[in-house]
PyMOL Python script that loads the backbone (N, CA, C, O; Angstrom):
from pymol import cmd

cmd.read_pdbstr("""\
ATOM      1  N   MET A   1     158.826-124.763   0.635  1.00  0.00           N
ATOM      2  CA  MET A   1     159.782-123.418   1.021  1.00  0.00           C
ATOM      3  C   MET A   1     158.770-122.474   1.325  1.00  0.00           C
ATOM      4  O   MET A   1     157.895-121.957   0.630  1.00  0.00           O
ATOM      5  N   PRO A   2     159.138-122.346   2.723  1.00  0.00           N
ATOM      6  CA  PRO A   2     158.466-121.396   3.712  1.00  0.00           C
ATOM      7  C   PRO A   2     158.588-119.481   2.891  1.00  0.00           C
ATOM      8  O   PRO A   2     159.318-119.465   1.900  1.00  0.00           O
ATOM      9  N   ILE A   3     158.055-118.303   3.206  1.00  0.00           N
ATOM     10  CA  ILE A   3     157.983-117.461   2.666  1.00  0.00           C
ATOM     11  C   ILE A   3     158.579-116.619   3.836  1.00  0.00           C
ATOM     12  O   ILE A   3     158.295-116.736   5.028  1.00  0.00           O
ATOM     13  N   TYR A   4     159.418-115.788   3.293  1.00  0.00           N
ATOM     14  CA  TYR A   4     160.178-114.668   3.916  1.00  0.00           C
ATOM     15  C   TYR A   4     159.968-113.538   3.983  1.00  0.00           C
ATOM     16  O   TYR A   4     159.728-113.238   2.813  1.00  0.00           O
ATOM     17  N   ASN A   5     159.871-112.479   4.689  1.00  0.00           N
ATOM     18  CA  ASN A   5     160.039-110.815   5.131  1.00  0.00           C
ATOM     19  C   ASN A   5     161.552-110.036   4.845  1.00  0.00           C
ATOM     20  O   ASN A   5     162.506-110.015   5.624  1.00  0.00           O
ATOM     21  N   TYR A   6     161.484-109.537   3.770  1.00  0.00           N
ATOM     22  CA  TYR A   6     162.660-108.903   3.439  1.00  0.00           C
ATOM     23  C   TYR A   6     162.252-107.602   3.896  1.00  0.00           C
ATOM     24  O   TYR A   6     161.084-107.235   3.767  1.00  0.00           O
ATOM     25  N   GLN A   7     163.860-106.292   4.853  1.00  0.00           N
ATOM     26  CA  GLN A   7     163.633-104.894   4.417  1.00  0.00           C
ATOM     27  C   GLN A   7     165.059-104.661   3.685  1.00  0.00           C
ATOM     28  O   GLN A   7     166.163-105.194   3.799  1.00  0.00           O
ATOM     29  N   CYS A   8     164.541-103.642   2.896  1.00  0.00           N
ATOM     30  CA  CYS A   8     165.983-103.091   2.393  1.00  0.00           C
ATOM     31  C   CYS A   8     166.313-102.335   3.298  1.00  0.00           C
ATOM     32  O   CYS A   8     165.458-101.903   4.073  1.00  0.00           O
ATOM     33  N   GLN A   9     167.787-101.958   3.426  1.00  0.00           N
ATOM     34  CA  GLN A   9     168.826-101.200   4.250  1.00  0.00           C
ATOM     35  C   GLN A   9     168.650 -99.734   3.697  1.00  0.00           C
ATOM     36  O   GLN A   9     168.207 -98.759   4.304  1.00  0.00           O
ATOM     37  N   GLU A  10     169.081 -99.808   2.459  1.00  0.00           N
ATOM     38  CA  GLU A  10     169.019 -98.877   1.492  1.00  0.00           C
ATOM     39  C   GLU A  10     167.685 -97.854   1.719  1.00  0.00           C
ATOM     40  O   GLU A  10     167.622 -97.086   2.679  1.00  0.00           O
ATOM     41  N   CYS A  11     166.888 -97.938   0.936  1.00  0.00           N
ATOM     42  CA  CYS A  11     165.548 -97.421   1.045  1.00  0.00           C
ATOM     43  C   CYS A  11     164.297 -98.076   1.591  1.00  0.00           C
ATOM     44  O   CYS A  11     163.180 -97.693   1.243  1.00  0.00           O
ATOM     45  N   GLY A  12     164.443 -98.817   2.234  1.00  0.00           N
ATOM     46  CA  GLY A  12     163.056 -99.254   3.360  1.00  0.00           C
ATOM     47  C   GLY A  12     162.006 -99.596   2.408  1.00  0.00           C
ATOM     48  O   GLY A  12     160.810 -99.360   2.581  1.00  0.00           O
ATOM     49  N   ALA A  13     162.788-100.456   0.877  1.00  0.00           N
ATOM     50  CA  ALA A  13     161.040-100.800   0.412  1.00  0.00           C
ATOM     51  C   ALA A  13     161.210-102.688   0.937  1.00  0.00           C
ATOM     52  O   ALA A  13     162.136-103.379   0.514  1.00  0.00           O
ATOM     53  N   GLN A  14     160.168-103.203   1.857  1.00  0.00           N
ATOM     54  CA  GLN A  14     159.612-104.749   2.418  1.00  0.00           C
ATOM     55  C   GLN A  14     159.205-105.328   1.261  1.00  0.00           C
ATOM     56  O   GLN A  14     158.366-104.734   0.584  1.00  0.00           O
ATOM     57  N   GLN A  15     159.850-106.887   0.727  1.00  0.00           N
ATOM     58  CA  GLN A  15     158.855-107.535  -0.149  1.00  0.00           C
ATOM     59  C   GLN A  15     158.792-108.592   0.514  1.00  0.00           C
ATOM     60  O   GLN A  15     159.445-108.311   1.519  1.00  0.00           O
ATOM     61  N   GLU A  16     158.307-110.018   0.664  1.00  0.00           N
ATOM     62  CA  GLU A  16     158.350-111.004   0.604  1.00  0.00           C
ATOM     63  C   GLU A  16     159.150-112.453  -0.335  1.00  0.00           C
ATOM     64  O   GLU A  16     158.768-112.626  -1.493  1.00  0.00           O
ATOM     65  N   VAL A  17     159.914-113.128   0.080  1.00  0.00           N
ATOM     66  CA  VAL A  17     160.339-113.360  -0.509  1.00  0.00           C
ATOM     67  C   VAL A  17     159.869-115.581  -0.663  1.00  0.00           C
ATOM     68  O   VAL A  17     159.534-116.085   0.408  1.00  0.00           O
ATOM     69  N   TRP A  18     159.901-116.335  -1.644  1.00  0.00           N
ATOM     70  CA  TRP A  18     160.005-117.825  -1.511  1.00  0.00           C
ATOM     71  C   TRP A  18     160.667-118.293  -1.687  1.00  0.00           C
ATOM     72  O   TRP A  18     161.091-118.577  -2.807  1.00  0.00           O
ATOM     73  N   ALA A  19     161.287-118.759  -0.162  1.00  0.00           N
ATOM     74  CA  ALA A  19     162.791-119.181  -0.530  1.00  0.00           C
ATOM     75  C   ALA A  19     163.217-120.351   0.287  1.00  0.00           C
ATOM     76  O   ALA A  19     162.309-120.797   0.989  1.00  0.00           O
ATOM     77  N   LYS A  20     164.233-120.896   0.369  1.00  0.00           N
ATOM     78  CA  LYS A  20     164.956-122.147   1.538  1.00  0.00           C
ATOM     79  C   LYS A  20     165.381-121.005   2.526  1.00  0.00           C
ATOM     80  O   LYS A  20     165.607-119.841   2.196  1.00  0.00           O
ATOM     81  N   PHE A  21     165.459-121.582   3.923  1.00  0.00           N
ATOM     82  CA  PHE A  21     165.820-121.565   4.861  1.00  0.00           C
ATOM     83  C   PHE A  21     167.407-120.708   4.321  1.00  0.00           C
ATOM     84  O   PHE A  21     167.438-119.504   4.576  1.00  0.00           O
ATOM     85  N   ASP A  22     168.427-121.203   3.739  1.00  0.00           N
ATOM     86  CA  ASP A  22     169.841-121.140   3.710  1.00  0.00           C
ATOM     87  C   ASP A  22     170.200-120.452   1.853  1.00  0.00           C
ATOM     88  O   ASP A  22     171.317-120.433   1.337  1.00  0.00           O
ATOM     89  N   ASP A  23     168.997-120.003   1.246  1.00  0.00           N
ATOM     90  CA  ASP A  23     169.239-119.083  -0.022  1.00  0.00           C
ATOM     91  C   ASP A  23     169.864-117.598   0.465  1.00  0.00           C
ATOM     92  O   ASP A  23     169.437-117.151   1.529  1.00  0.00           O
ATOM     93  N   PRO A  24     170.513-117.095  -0.023  1.00  0.00           N
ATOM     94  CA  PRO A  24     171.255-115.943   0.732  1.00  0.00           C
ATOM     95  C   PRO A  24     170.362-114.915  -0.149  1.00  0.00           C
ATOM     96  O   PRO A  24     169.885-114.950  -1.284  1.00  0.00           O
ATOM     97  N   PRO A  25     170.368-113.872   1.048  1.00  0.00           N
ATOM     98  CA  PRO A  25     169.066-112.741   0.549  1.00  0.00           C
ATOM     99  C   PRO A  25     168.879-112.274  -0.912  1.00  0.00           C
ATOM    100  O   PRO A  25     169.817-111.800  -1.553  1.00  0.00           O
ATOM    101  N   PRO A  26     167.635-112.423  -1.417  1.00  0.00           N
ATOM    102  CA  PRO A  26     167.899-111.051  -2.343  1.00  0.00           C
ATOM    103  C   PRO A  26     168.025-110.724  -2.796  1.00  0.00           C
ATOM    104  O   PRO A  26     166.807-110.650  -2.958  1.00  0.00           O
ATOM    105  N   LEU A  27     168.702-109.727  -4.165  1.00  0.00           N
ATOM    106  CA  LEU A  27     168.447-108.154  -4.877  1.00  0.00           C
ATOM    107  C   LEU A  27     166.804-107.218  -4.168  1.00  0.00           C
ATOM    108  O   LEU A  27     165.678-107.702  -4.051  1.00  0.00           O
ATOM    109  N   CYS A  28     167.186-106.067  -3.883  1.00  0.00           N
ATOM    110  CA  CYS A  28     165.575-105.697  -3.496  1.00  0.00           C
ATOM    111  C   CYS A  28     165.211-104.906  -4.790  1.00  0.00           C
ATOM    112  O   CYS A  28     165.874-104.224  -5.572  1.00  0.00           O
ATOM    113  N   ASP A  29     163.930-105.256  -4.710  1.00  0.00           N
ATOM    114  CA  ASP A  29     163.628-105.065  -5.793  1.00  0.00           C
ATOM    115  C   ASP A  29     162.645-103.407  -6.602  1.00  0.00           C
ATOM    116  O   ASP A  29     161.996-103.050  -7.585  1.00  0.00           O
ATOM    117  N   ALA A  30     163.261-102.874  -5.139  1.00  0.00           N
ATOM    118  CA  ALA A  30     162.934-101.472  -5.711  1.00  0.00           C
ATOM    119  C   ALA A  30     164.277-100.537  -6.478  1.00  0.00           C
ATOM    120  O   ALA A  30     164.280-100.063  -7.614  1.00  0.00           O
ATOM    121  N   CYS A  31     165.219-100.481  -5.572  1.00  0.00           N
ATOM    122  CA  CYS A  31     166.698-100.013  -5.373  1.00  0.00           C
ATOM    123  C   CYS A  31     167.862-100.678  -6.021  1.00  0.00           C
ATOM    124  O   CYS A  31     168.846-100.043  -6.401  1.00  0.00           O
ATOM    125  N   GLY A  32     167.696-102.332  -6.175  1.00  0.00           N
ATOM    126  CA  GLY A  32     168.720-103.224  -6.773  1.00  0.00           C
ATOM    127  C   GLY A  32     169.951-103.729  -6.626  1.00  0.00           C
ATOM    128  O   GLY A  32     170.653-104.473  -7.312  1.00  0.00           O
ATOM    129  N   LYS A  33     170.173-102.782  -4.850  1.00  0.00           N
ATOM    130  CA  LYS A  33     171.233-103.726  -3.950  1.00  0.00           C
ATOM    131  C   LYS A  33     170.870-104.545  -3.220  1.00  0.00           C
ATOM    132  O   LYS A  33     169.770-104.867  -2.769  1.00  0.00           O
ATOM    133  N   ASP A  34     172.063-104.961  -3.086  1.00  0.00           N
ATOM    134  CA  ASP A  34     172.091-106.290  -2.161  1.00  0.00           C
ATOM    135  C   ASP A  34     172.259-105.699  -0.667  1.00  0.00           C
ATOM    136  O   ASP A  34     173.331-105.899  -0.095  1.00  0.00           O
ATOM    137  N   ALA A  35     170.851-104.709   0.224  1.00  0.00           N
ATOM    138  CA  ALA A  35     170.848-104.751   1.101  1.00  0.00           C
ATOM    139  C   ALA A  35     169.717-104.737   2.412  1.00  0.00           C
ATOM    140  O   ALA A  35     169.449-104.075   3.414  1.00  0.00           O
ATOM    141  N   LEU A  36     169.231-106.028   1.614  1.00  0.00           N
ATOM    142  CA  LEU A  36     167.983-106.465   2.017  1.00  0.00           C
ATOM    143  C   LEU A  36     168.379-107.810   3.607  1.00  0.00           C
ATOM    144  O   LEU A  36     169.246-108.683   3.571  1.00  0.00           O
ATOM    145  N   SER A  37     167.483-107.539   4.720  1.00  0.00           N
ATOM    146  CA  SER A  37     167.512-108.035   5.494  1.00  0.00           C
ATOM    147  C   SER A  37     166.461-108.556   5.664  1.00  0.00           C
ATOM    148  O   SER A  37     165.455-108.089   5.130  1.00  0.00           O
ATOM    149  N   ARG A  38     166.391-110.134   6.789  1.00  0.00           N
ATOM    150  CA  ARG A  38     165.404-110.813   6.917  1.00  0.00           C
ATOM    151  C   ARG A  38     164.802-109.727   8.292  1.00  0.00           C
ATOM    152  O   ARG A  38     165.401-108.895   8.974  1.00  0.00           O
ATOM    153  N   GLN A  39     163.158-110.261   8.295  1.00  0.00           N
ATOM    154  CA  GLN A  39     162.812-109.749   9.103  1.00  0.00           C
ATOM    155  C   GLN A  39     161.221-111.142   9.709  1.00  0.00           C
ATOM    156  O   GLN A  39     160.606-112.083   9.207  1.00  0.00           O
ATOM    157  N   VAL A  40     161.266-110.290  11.185  1.00  0.00           N
ATOM    158  CA  VAL A  40     160.649-111.193  12.375  1.00  0.00           C
ATOM    159  C   VAL A  40     159.037-111.181  11.541  1.00  0.00           C
ATOM    160  O   VAL A  40     158.524-110.065  11.468  1.00  0.00           O
ATOM    161  N   ALA A  41     158.071-112.611  10.791  1.00  0.00           N
ATOM    162  CA  ALA A  41     157.104-112.194  10.951  1.00  0.00           C
ATOM    163  C   ALA A  41     155.981-113.266  12.006  1.00  0.00           C
ATOM    164  O   ALA A  41     156.330-113.694  13.106  1.00  0.00           O
ATOM    165  N   ARG A  42     155.031-113.458  11.559  1.00  0.00           N
ATOM    166  CA  ARG A  42     153.705-113.809  12.522  1.00  0.00           C
ATOM    167  C   ARG A  42     153.928-115.180  11.513  1.00  0.00           C
ATOM    168  O   ARG A  42     154.510-115.216  10.429  1.00  0.00           O
ATOM    169  N   THR A  43     153.168-116.444  12.356  1.00  0.00           N
ATOM    170  CA  THR A  43     153.120-117.464  11.524  1.00  0.00           C
ATOM    171  C   THR A  43     152.094-117.352  11.186  1.00  0.00           C
ATOM    172  O   THR A  43     151.339-116.621  11.826  1.00  0.00           O
ATOM    173  N   GLY A  44     151.574-118.150   9.846  1.00  0.00           N
ATOM    174  CA  GLY A  44     150.390-117.941   9.124  1.00  0.00           C
ATOM    175  C   GLY A  44     149.634-119.141   9.167  1.00  0.00           C
ATOM    176  O   GLY A  44     149.219-119.583   8.096  1.00  0.00           O
ATOM    177  N   PHE A  45     149.339-119.855  10.418  1.00  0.00           N
ATOM    178  CA  PHE A  45     149.161-121.009  10.431  1.00  0.00           C
ATOM    179  C   PHE A  45     148.613-121.782  11.597  1.00  0.00           C
ATOM    180  O   PHE A  45     149.570-121.830  12.370  1.00  0.00           O
ATOM    181  N   ALA A  46     147.286-122.613  12.331  1.00  0.00           N
ATOM    182  CA  ALA A  46     146.607-122.582  13.654  1.00  0.00           C
ATOM    183  C   ALA A  46     146.783-124.250  13.788  1.00  0.00           C
ATOM    184  O   ALA A  46     146.846-124.994  12.808  1.00  0.00           O
ATOM    185  N   LEU A  47     146.833-124.580  14.822  1.00  0.00           N
ATOM    186  CA  LEU A  47     146.781-125.791  15.033  1.00  0.00           C
ATOM    187  C   LEU A  47     145.718-126.302  16.155  1.00  0.00           C
ATOM    188  O   LEU A  47     145.554-126.096  17.357  1.00  0.00           O
ATOM    189  N   LYS A  48     144.947-127.231  14.936  1.00  0.00           N
ATOM    190  CA  LYS A  48     143.548-127.511  15.712  1.00  0.00           C
ATOM    191  C   LYS A  48     143.601-129.024  15.803  1.00  0.00           C
ATOM    192  O   LYS A  48     144.532-129.542  15.187  1.00  0.00           O
ATOM    193  N   GLY A  49     142.675-129.929  16.536  1.00  0.00           N
ATOM    194  CA  GLY A  49     142.211-130.577  16.297  1.00  0.00           C
ATOM    195  C   GLY A  49     142.515-131.164  17.612  1.00  0.00           C
ATOM    196  O   GLY A  49     142.816-130.362  18.496  1.00  0.00           O
ATOM    197  N   GLY A  50     142.487-132.668  17.963  1.00  0.00           N
ATOM    198  CA  GLY A  50     142.958-132.722  18.734  1.00  0.00           C
ATOM    199  C   GLY A  50     144.463-133.095  19.736  1.00  0.00           C
ATOM    200  O   GLY A  50     145.559-132.766  19.283  1.00  0.00           O
ATOM    201  N   GLY A  51     144.373-133.673  20.857  1.00  0.00           N
ATOM    202  CA  GLY A  51     146.336-133.901  20.834  1.00  0.00           C
ATOM    203  C   GLY A  51     147.117-132.530  21.024  1.00  0.00           C
ATOM    204  O   GLY A  51     148.326-132.562  21.249  1.00  0.00           O
ATOM    205  N   TRP A  52     146.269-131.039  20.914  1.00  0.00           N
ATOM    206  CA  TRP A  52     147.049-130.044  20.925  1.00  0.00           C
ATOM    207  C   TRP A  52     146.858-129.395  22.151  1.00  0.00           C
ATOM    208  O   TRP A  52     145.778-129.388  22.742  1.00  0.00           O
ATOM    209  N   TYR A  53     148.320-128.615  22.717  1.00  0.00           N
ATOM    210  CA  TYR A  53     148.531-127.793  24.333  1.00  0.00           C
ATOM    211  C   TYR A  53     146.773-127.937  25.259  1.00  0.00           C
ATOM    212  O   TYR A  53     146.298-128.496  26.248  1.00  0.00           O
ATOM    213  N   ALA A  54     146.178-126.677  23.716  1.00  0.00           N
ATOM    214  CA  ALA A  54     144.993-126.232  24.331  1.00  0.00           C
ATOM    215  C   ALA A  54     143.660-126.691  24.495  1.00  0.00           C
ATOM    216  O   ALA A  54     142.645-126.096  24.858  1.00  0.00           O
ATOM    217  N   GLN A  55     143.919-128.197  24.060  1.00  0.00           N
ATOM    218  CA  GLN A  55     142.931-129.064  24.534  1.00  0.00           C
ATOM    219  C   GLN A  55     143.364-130.274  25.085  1.00  0.00           C
ATOM    220  O   GLN A  55     143.260-131.277  24.378  1.00  0.00           O
ATOM    221  N   GLY A  56     143.832-130.377  26.218  1.00  0.00           N
ATOM    222  CA  GLY A  56     144.561-131.274  27.077  1.00  0.00           C
ATOM    223  C   GLY A  56     145.194-132.209  26.349  1.00  0.00           C
ATOM    224  O   GLY A  56     144.761-133.279  25.921  1.00  0.00           O
ATOM    225  N   TYR A  57     146.624-131.544  26.209  1.00  0.00           N
ATOM    226  CA  TYR A  57     147.676-131.997  25.541  1.00  0.00           C
ATOM    227  C   TYR A  57     147.784-133.116  27.282  1.00  0.00           C
ATOM    228  O   TYR A  57     147.189-132.877  28.333  1.00  0.00           O
ATOM    229  N   GLY A  58     148.779-134.322  26.972  1.00  0.00           N
ATOM    230  CA  GLY A  58     148.915-135.323  27.157  1.00  0.00           C
ATOM    231  C   GLY A  58     148.335-135.635  28.038  1.00  0.00           C
ATOM    232  O   GLY A  58     148.819-136.319  28.940  1.00  0.00           O
ATOM    233  N   SER A  59     146.621-135.033  28.003  1.00  0.00           N
ATOM    234  CA  SER A  59     145.205-136.382  28.938  1.00  0.00           C
ATOM    235  C   SER A  59     145.065-137.435  27.892  1.00  0.00           C
ATOM    236  O   SER A  59     145.141-137.392  26.664  1.00  0.00           O
ATOM    237  N   SER A  60     144.848-138.356  28.713  1.00  0.00           N
ATOM    238  CA  SER A  60     144.195-139.564  27.936  1.00  0.00           C
ATOM    239  C   SER A  60     142.645-138.891  27.285  1.00  0.00           C
ATOM    240  O   SER A  60     142.087-137.903  27.762  1.00  0.00           O
ATOM    241  N   GLY A  61     142.038-139.861  25.855  1.00  0.00           N
ATOM    242  CA  GLY A  61     141.312-139.370  25.127  1.00  0.00           C
ATOM    243  C   GLY A  61     139.701-139.389  25.703  1.00  0.00           C
ATOM    244  O   GLY A  61     138.694-138.730  25.442  1.00  0.00           O
ATOM    245  N   SER A  62     139.996-140.409  26.544  1.00  0.00           N
ATOM    246  CA  SER A  62     138.565-140.745  26.956  1.00  0.00           C
ATOM    247  C   SER A  62     138.436-139.360  28.132  1.00  0.00           C
ATOM    248  O   SER A  62     137.346-138.791  28.083  1.00  0.00           O
ATOM    249  N   SER A  63     138.993-139.052  28.694  1.00  0.00           N
ATOM    250  CA  SER A  63     139.163-137.903  30.006  1.00  0.00           C
ATOM    251  C   SER A  63     139.583-136.270  29.893  1.00  0.00           C
ATOM    252  O   SER A  63     139.795-135.451  30.788  1.00  0.00           O
ATOM    253  N   SER A  64     139.613-136.155  28.612  1.00  0.00           N
ATOM    254  CA  SER A  64     139.990-135.285  28.332  1.00  0.00           C
ATOM    255  C   SER A  64     138.927-133.881  28.121  1.00  0.00           C
ATOM    256  O   SER A  64     139.204-132.705  28.358  1.00  0.00           O
ATOM    257  N   SER A  65     137.648-134.453  27.600  1.00  0.00           N
ATOM    258  CA  SER A  65     136.928-133.547  28.165  1.00  0.00           C
ATOM    259  C   SER A  65     136.591-133.143  28.750  1.00  0.00           C
ATOM    260  O   SER A  65     136.369-131.943  28.591  1.00  0.00           O
ATOM    261  N   SER A  66     136.274-133.753  29.872  1.00  0.00           N
ATOM    262  CA  SER A  66     135.626-133.764  31.251  1.00  0.00           C
ATOM    263  C   SER A  66     137.058-133.829  32.633  1.00  0.00           C
ATOM    264  O   SER A  66     136.735-133.875  33.820  1.00  0.00           O
ATOM    265  N   GLY A  67     137.990-133.825  32.364  1.00  0.00           N
ATOM    266  CA  GLY A  67     139.322-133.521  32.848  1.00  0.00           C
ATOM    267  C   GLY A  67     139.935-132.183  32.749  1.00  0.00           C
ATOM    268  O   GLY A  67     140.892-131.762  33.399  1.00  0.00           O
ATOM    269  N   GLY A  68     139.165-131.500  31.733  1.00  0.00           N
ATOM    270  CA  GLY A  68     140.131-130.066  31.561  1.00  0.00           C
ATOM    271  C   GLY A  68     140.574-129.244  32.243  1.00  0.00           C
ATOM    272  O   GLY A  68     141.705-128.831  32.497  1.00  0.00           O
ATOM    273  N   SER A  69     139.400-128.975  32.597  1.00  0.00           N
ATOM    274  CA  SER A  69     139.532-127.774  33.956  1.00  0.00           C
ATOM    275  C   SER A  69     139.767-128.629  35.692  1.00  0.00           C
ATOM    276  O   SER A  69     139.816-128.083  36.794  1.00  0.00           O
ATOM    277  N   GLY A  70     139.857-129.877  35.398  1.00  0.00           N
ATOM    278  CA  GLY A  70     140.544-130.460  36.580  1.00  0.00           C
ATOM    279  C   GLY A  70     142.371-130.394  36.320  1.00  0.00           C
ATOM    280  O   GLY A  70     143.361-129.791  36.733  1.00  0.00           O
ATOM    281  N   ALA A  71     142.076-131.197  35.590  1.00  0.00           N
ATOM    282  CA  ALA A  71     144.458-130.741  35.215  1.00  0.00           C
ATOM    283  C   ALA A  71     144.995-130.096  35.681  1.00  0.00           C
ATOM    284  O   ALA A  71     145.893-130.345  36.486  1.00  0.00           O
ATOM    285  N   SER A  72     144.354-128.324  35.076  1.00  0.00           N
ATOM    286  CA  SER A  72     144.965-127.411  35.413  1.00  0.00           C
ATOM    287  C   SER A  72     144.578-126.871  36.277  1.00  0.00           C
ATOM    288  O   SER A  72     145.266-125.851  36.229  1.00  0.00           O
ATOM    289  N   GLY A  73     143.678-126.719  37.454  1.00  0.00           N
ATOM    290  CA  GLY A  73     143.672-126.228  38.873  1.00  0.00           C
ATOM    291  C   GLY A  73     143.999-127.140  39.865  1.00  0.00           C
ATOM    292  O   GLY A  73     144.141-126.587  40.955  1.00  0.00           O
ATOM    293  N   GLY A  74     144.153-128.230  39.876  1.00  0.00           N
ATOM    294  CA  GLY A  74     144.295-129.595  40.042  1.00  0.00           C
ATOM    295  C   GLY A  74     145.731-129.885  41.230  1.00  0.00           C
ATOM    296  O   GLY A  74     145.782-130.744  42.110  1.00  0.00           O
ATOM    297  N   GLY A  75     147.119-128.521  40.757  1.00  0.00           N
ATOM    298  CA  GLY A  75     147.847-128.355  41.774  1.00  0.00           C
ATOM    299  C   GLY A  75     147.405-127.540  42.797  1.00  0.00           C
ATOM    300  O   GLY A  75     147.525-127.935  43.957  1.00  0.00           O
ATOM    301  N   SER A  76     147.052-126.768  42.623  1.00  0.00           N
ATOM    302  CA  SER A  76     146.458-125.590  43.387  1.00  0.00           C
ATOM    303  C   SER A  76     145.945-125.785  44.715  1.00  0.00           C
ATOM    304  O   SER A  76     146.327-125.229  45.745  1.00  0.00           O
ATOM    305  N   ASP A  77     144.913-126.753  44.551  1.00  0.00           N
ATOM    306  CA  ASP A  77     143.723-126.990  45.822  1.00  0.00           C
ATOM    307  C   ASP A  77     144.620-127.052  47.153  1.00  0.00           C
ATOM    308  O   ASP A  77     144.086-127.214  48.251  1.00  0.00           O
TER     309      ASP A  77
END
""", "prot")
cmd.dss("prot")
cmd.show_as("cartoon", "prot")
cmd.util.cbc("prot")
cmd.orient("prot")
């Protein structure tokens, strides 16, 4: 289950909640009211390893190291 950030609309307190996506918003820990809204948060993971877009996604494995710069600039020549 992911961790969601919430902010209370009444007192302004912020809290993190470990919950399912479709769980209702919890009560505020500071004031106890049902006035929390979900905040947009940055993700806490990085895509590492071969095959991701930054390492030449879509190119073959044998030419990914030599074709990295050529594949991105080939269309503008």
